N, C-alpha and C positions, 0 to 999 in steps of 0.2 A: 608235399604240397597240401595234403589234407590237414596236416598238423598246422600249417600256416593259416589256412582258411578257418580252422576251428579257433585258433588264437585270435584272429581278426574278428570273428563272430563274437567271441567272449568279450573282447575289448569294446566292441560297439554296444553290446548288451549291457555291460557294466557302465559305460558312459551314459547310455540312455537311462539306466536306473538312477544314477546319481543326479543327472540333470532333471529328471522328473521329480526326484525327492527335493531338489533345491527349488524347483518351480512351485511346489506345493507349500513352501514355507511362508508365502505371502498371501494375505487375504484382504478383502475389501469390505469396509463398513460404509454404508450409505443410508440416506434417508432425507427427511425434511426438517428444517428449523423454522419454528413459528413463534409468534408472540403468545405468551401464556394467557393473556387476558382477551385478546381479540381474535386469535387464531390466524392472523395475517402472516404470510410468508415473509421472512426477513432476507431480502435480496442483498447479497454481499457479506453475509455473516461468515465468520471464519471458524473452521474446525481444524484443530492442530494437535499434533503430538509433539510437545515442546522439546523433550529430551532427544528426539531423533531429527529435529528441525524439519519436520514434514507437516504440511498443512494444505488446505484447500479453501476456496470461497464457494458460497452458494450461488447458484445461477439465478436467472430471473424468476424461477418458480420456487426458490427456497430450497432446492435440492443440492445435496453435496455427495461426493464419493471420494473416499480416501483409502489408499492401499498401504497396508502396514505389514511388517513381519508377524508371524504367529506369536502369541504370548499375551502377557498382561500389559495393558497400556493405560495411561491417564490421558484422557482427551479433554482439551480445552475448547469450549464453545463460547464465542464472544461476538458482540455487535456493538457499534457505537451507541451510547446512551443506555445500555443494558449492563447488568452485572455479569461478569464472566462466570461460567459454571465449569466445574471439573467433574468428569465422570470416569469411573474405573470400569474398564471392559476387559474381558478375557477373550481374545480373538483366536479362535481355533477353526473357524469356517467363515465363509462370506456371510455377512449379516446385515440386516436392515434395522436402523434405530432412529426414531424421530425424537427431536428435542423441542421442548417449549420453554423459553427463557423469560424471566420476569424483568420488567423495566426497573432500572435503578432509580431510587428516590432522590438522588443528588440533583440539585438544580443549580444552574449557573446564573449569577446576577447579570443584569443588563449591562452591556458595554456600549458607551456612547463615543462616537468618533466625530470630532468637530474640526472645522477649519475656519479660515477668515470668512467674514460675513457672507451668508448665502446669497443675498441680493446685491452684493458689492458690484458685480459686473453689470447689473442692470441700472443701478442708481448713479453710477459714476459716468462722467462725460469723457473720461480719459480713454483713448483708444491706442492700441499698440504700445502700451507702456510696460517696460521691463524694469523691475526694481532690483538692485543689488545691495546686499548688506555688506558691511566690512568683513564679516566672517566668510561670506561667499567669495568675496574678492581675494581673501587670503588663501583660500583653498584652490584657486585656479593656478595652474602651473605658470612659472615665470618664464618669459620668453626673452632671450638675448641678455640674460644676466641681471635684470632688475625689474621691479614691479612697475608697470606702466598702465594707468587707468585707460588710456585710449586703446592700447593693444588688448586689454581685458574686454573692453566693450566690443571690439571686433570679433571676439569669440562667441558673442551672443547670436542666436539664430536671426536672420533677416538683416544683419548689420554687415556692411561691406565697406572696404576702404575706397575712397574716391581718388582718382588719378594721382599717381605718385610721380 
């Protein structure tokens, strides 16, 4: 009986040793990400270790926290409109690391979206007019075997068939 108790105790102690060793293999890196020029926190910036597919987003204070296995890692810090930065870290304990990233000098040219005349609906005397082009009519599904303009018009909103 004592031998079984001793073996059970040794098994539990060995299991506890291995699980505590495994639990210590992961560490957390945390800190703040800010704009290098203004010092403003970058809400929603990403911190990622790409080869492990692990990453996190900054909260509303620019704070991030990322747990990774012990060892050397390349951390990618990125934010929309800023250049991505890559930092090499040797993670062997929990650590705090703040980052300040520079804004990218890439500018996007203006994009203009336009449609039919802006004042068309105010200047026109037509009310409740729906216009169909030949291309729109050809894309409407065929009912009962052939194209029928009247059946096509009945598919428009607000149009109904009168007494049949």
